[in-house]
N, C-alpha and C positions, 0 to 999 in steps of 0.2 A: 647414354647418359642414365647413369644409375641413382634411383633416389631414394633415400632412407631417413630415419629419424632424427632430427638433429636435437642435441640438447646442450644447452649451455655449460661453459666450465666451471659454473657454480651451482648446477643443478646436483642435489643430494640424494635423489631416488627416493625420497622418504614419503611415503603414503599412508594410510590409515593401517595402523598396526592390529593384525586379527585377533590377537588374544588381549589387547589392551584397551580396544575402542567398544565406547558403549553403543555405535552404530547398530543398526537393524542388519542382519547377514546379508540381506539384499543389497544393501548400500555398499558392503565390502565387497562380495563377489562381483557386483555392477561397475567398480573400478578395473579389476581384471578384465571384464568384458570389453569395456570401453577401450582400454590400452592395446588391446587384442584387435579388436576392430579397426583402430587407427594404424595398427601394422600391417593390416592385411589391406587397407586402403591406401596407404601413402608407400611401402617399399617396394621395390624391385623385387621379383621372384627370386632374383639371385640372392639377395640380401635379406631377403624374410626369415630365414631360419638363425641368422644371427641376432637378427631383431627380437624374435621369439624366445632364445636362449638366455638373452639379457633380461626381458621381462621376468622369464622364469627364476632368475638369480635376484632381481628386483624383490618379488613378492617373497622369496624364502627371507631377505633380510627384514622384510616388514611381517615376519613370522607367521606366513600364510602358510598353513599344513599341505604337505605332499597330494594328499586324497582331493583336497578343496581342487587344487588346480588341476590334477586330472580329470574331476569331472567335470569342470568349466572346460577343459579342452576338448571332450568328448561329446560335448553339449551342440546341439546341431542348431544352426542360425533359422530363427522361424520368423516369419511375417505375422506379425500380430494384426487384429484388425482395429484395435483402438487403447490407447494409453489413459490411465484415470491418476490424476494427483492428487492425494488425499493427505490431511495430517496424519501423522504417527502417533498414535497411542498403543502404548504396549500393552499387548493381549485381545486388543479388539482390532487391529488395524491387519494382525496376522490371518485373521479369520475372514476379512474382508478380502482379503489377497488370496486365500486358497479359493473361495468361493467365485470369483471374480476369474480365475486361471481356468476354470472349467468352461468359460465361456472365451475362453482364447483371449483375454485382456490383459493387458501387464498393468500393474500399480506401482506407482513411485509413490513413495514416501516424501512427504514435505514437512521440514522441522520448523517449529515455529520462532524458537529462539538460536540465533546463531551470532557469531561474532560480528559480522556487518552491523546487524542490528543494533547490537547493543552499543558500538562505538561511532554509528554514523547516524545523523539526523539533519539530513540535507536541507529541509524545508524548514522555512524561516516561518515561526507562528505570531501573527499578528493579531492585536487585540480587537476583537470584533467590534469595538464601538469605533476605531481608527478605519474600519475597511467602508469603501466606496460600493455603491450599486446595491444599497440595503433600503429596504421599507422600515421604518421605525414608528414608534408611538410615544409621545409625551403627555402623559395626563395631568390634568389639573389635581391640585391638592385640596379643592374645597367643593368642587362639583364633577359633573360627569362628562365634561368637556375633555375631547384628546385631540390631539395634532396628530396626523401621519405627514410624514414627508420622506425624504431621501440624504443620504451621506450623513450619518448621526454624529460624528465628532464635529463636523465643521460646521453643520447647520446650528449645533446647540449654542457654540459661541455667537452665533449671527442672531440667534433668538434673545440670547441674553441682554446683548447689544441694542436690538431692536426695542426690549422693554424697559432697558436703562435711559434710552433716547426717547422713548414715547414714539415709536414707528408705528402709524397707524396701518400702514401697509403691508405688516407682517401682522397674519391671522391670529398666532398666538400673543403677540405683544398686544393686539386691539382688545382680546379676549380679557388678559390680564389690567388694562387699563381700564375698560369698560365694566368690568364686573367686581374688579378691586382683588383679583385672586392673583395666587402665586403657583407658577407651575411645578410640578412635584418631579425635580430633576433626576432625583434617586431610582425613580422607578420607570424614566426611560428605557426602553426595550426595542430591539432588532426583532421585526416581526417575520421577516423572509427575506431571501438573496434574491436579486433580479438579474435580468441579461438584458442587455441593453433595448431589444426589442419590447419587452416585458414591463416597462419601467411605468407607464400610465396605467396599464391594465392592473399590475400590482397593486397601486396606491388606490385605484378605484374600487376594485374588492375589497380591501381592508377598510377602507371608508364607508363601505355600503354594506357590507357584510358583518363585519367583526364588532363594530360599535356602532350604535344607534346615534349617536350624539357626538359625530366625529366632523372636523372640518380640515380640508387638506390643501396645500398650496403646491403648485409646481416649481 
């Protein structure tokens, strides 16, 4: 059984255009080397020449110069010690690459902006006040009292209800009723994000170290 490269009927042989592309020349020549390596890795020896000739015709369609193809074809495959991936900055990245070449290091340029980053944002952003597993602070508007607790959005609603109903089991409501003070809801602030095993430690740390007059309730 002979194996070769399969291309879908809809395949257009369209790659980066050598004369029109604004990519670094290593990216362009890397396309040739990648397809050349694929052909040698997959194709049966008797079909390899056909695939290589097809690649030559493909790159000619994409405006690759004959001297570029000849140079890459003569290039010997090397085993490099390491690979560095760095952001591409015109005029600087080339100098780094030349220096690394002396130490047998391959440098790959990474582009910060691409179509995928521009069009896709798969991670949903949540309001910080809606997040659970946080340590938060609610200050008093008339004294140095601060309340420290967890899960900001849910607890604020509970605190407001406790103050309205006069629930003395709630530390913040108890302070409001006993001192006649009003919590400064607008200055409520998330102090830290916590893991499950850190919840009690975080509240203790912020109660004891950050605020001298702070009461917390689990």
